[in-house]
N, C-alpha and C positions, 0 to 999 in steps of 0.2 A: 504515719507515712508508711506505705507498704515496704516490706523488707527488700524487694527487688529493685526499688528506685535508687538512684544515685543521688549524691549531694555534691554539687560542684560550685566553684566560685564563678562569678559572672565573667571574670577575665578568661577563664578556661573554656568558656562556651561562646566567646565572641571574637570576631575578627577585627573589630574597631570599637573603641570607647573614646569618644571625643565630645566636645561641646560645640554648639552653634556659635555664631558670631557674637562676641561680647564687645560692646562698644555703643556709642550713641547712635540712635536711629534717625535723628532729625534730618540728616542729609542723605539718607539712603532710601527712604520710603517714597513710593510713587503711587499714582492713581490706579495703574494697572501694570501687569507684568507677571513675574514669578510669585506665587503665593508664599508668604513669609510667616511661618508659625511662631507663636510666642507662648509663654506660659499660660496666658488667659485662654488659649485654645485647647488646653489639655485638662479634661475634667472627667472623672469617674470612668477611666479606661476607654475614653473616646476622644477623638479629635473633632472639635466643633469650630468651623471657620465662620462663625456668625459675625464677628468683628473683623472685616477683611483688612489685611496689610499686604503690600506688594513691594518687591524690589525689582530693579532692572535686570534683564537677562544677563548682561555682561558683568554686573556686580555679582550675581549668583555664581556665574562660571568662575569668577576670580576667587570666590570663597567655596570652592568645590567640596572641601572636606565636610561641609554641613548640608550638602544636597542629599535629600532623603530617598531611600529605596523602600519598596514594599517589604514589610517584615522587620524593619528597624524598630527599635523601641525608644520612645522619647520619655525622659524623666525630667520633671520640673526641677531646675537647679536652684532657683532663688524665689523666695516668696511662699507660694502654696506647695511646700515640699511634701512629697508623698504621692503626688499625682503622676501617673504614667499612662501611656497609651501606645499601641502598635500602629505603625504607619500602614495604612491600607493602600490599595491600588489608586484610590482617589487622590491621595496625597503624595504619591511617589513623584519625585522631581521638585518638590517644594524645598525651600531653604528655611533655616530657622535661627532664632535669636535666643541665646542663653539657655538652651535646653541640652541636657546630656543625651547623646545619641549612642545607643548600643546596637551594633550590627551583629546579630547572632550567627554562629556557625550554622548554616541553614540545614545541614543534614543531622545536626545534633539537637537543636532546640528550635521550635517554632516560635516566632516573635510573639504570637498570641499567647502562648503558654507563659513566656517570660513576663509579659505584661500582666497577665492574670496573677502570677505569683507576686509581682510587685504591688498589685492592687489589693492583695489579701491583707488581713490583719497582720500576718507575719511580715510581709513585704513592707507595708506602710510603716510599721514600728521599727523595722530594720533600717529603713531610710532615715527616719527621724533620729535614730540612735547615732548615726554617723554625721549628722549635720554639724556645721561649725558656725560660730558667730552668734552672739546673744541678741544684738539689736537687729541684725539682718541675717536671718538663717540662710545657710548656703550649703550646697553639696559639692564636693570635689570629685572629679572623675576617678582620681586615685583611690578614694575611699569606696566609691560605688563598685569598682572592679573587685574588691575583696569580699563583697557580700556573697553568702552562700544561698543557693536555691535548690529546692527539691527537683529532681529531674527523672521522670519516667522515660522509657524508650520512646522514640519518635512516633511509632505507631500508636502507642498508648496515649501520647499527648493529643494526637489527632482524633482518637476515639473519644477522649474526654471533651475535646472541643466540639465535636459533632453532637455529643449528648447535650 
């Protein structure tokens, strides 16, 4: 790691760390409406909405803490732990189920950078190291916020991303 980079905890570079709706989905899913992202949509640093799920607009608004914004980072909380992806413009406004949502401080860290760090070998193994539960592996928001990430200056993050 270059000497001029910083190392910061996720909690110190985010404005919000929370999780999407956790509960049964059988009564909330509808044929069309607000796209509803789940862990199966997060693979290899990309959101793929190939298996569509939707919730009603009023339900989504009632669960506003899990409405996604461009630049948020989603981390799979249960099951395929270690998967993470940044929310692109295409998925802004979606809601989500049982995913950890990290809203980065936008002038300190680009969500794409944070997602890349979490998808690196370092990030993947750091997430696995803090999972709980033997039969059903799970991540807690409280543990994720303590993870440390390498952090270059914003202009360097953007240069690396462009490269």
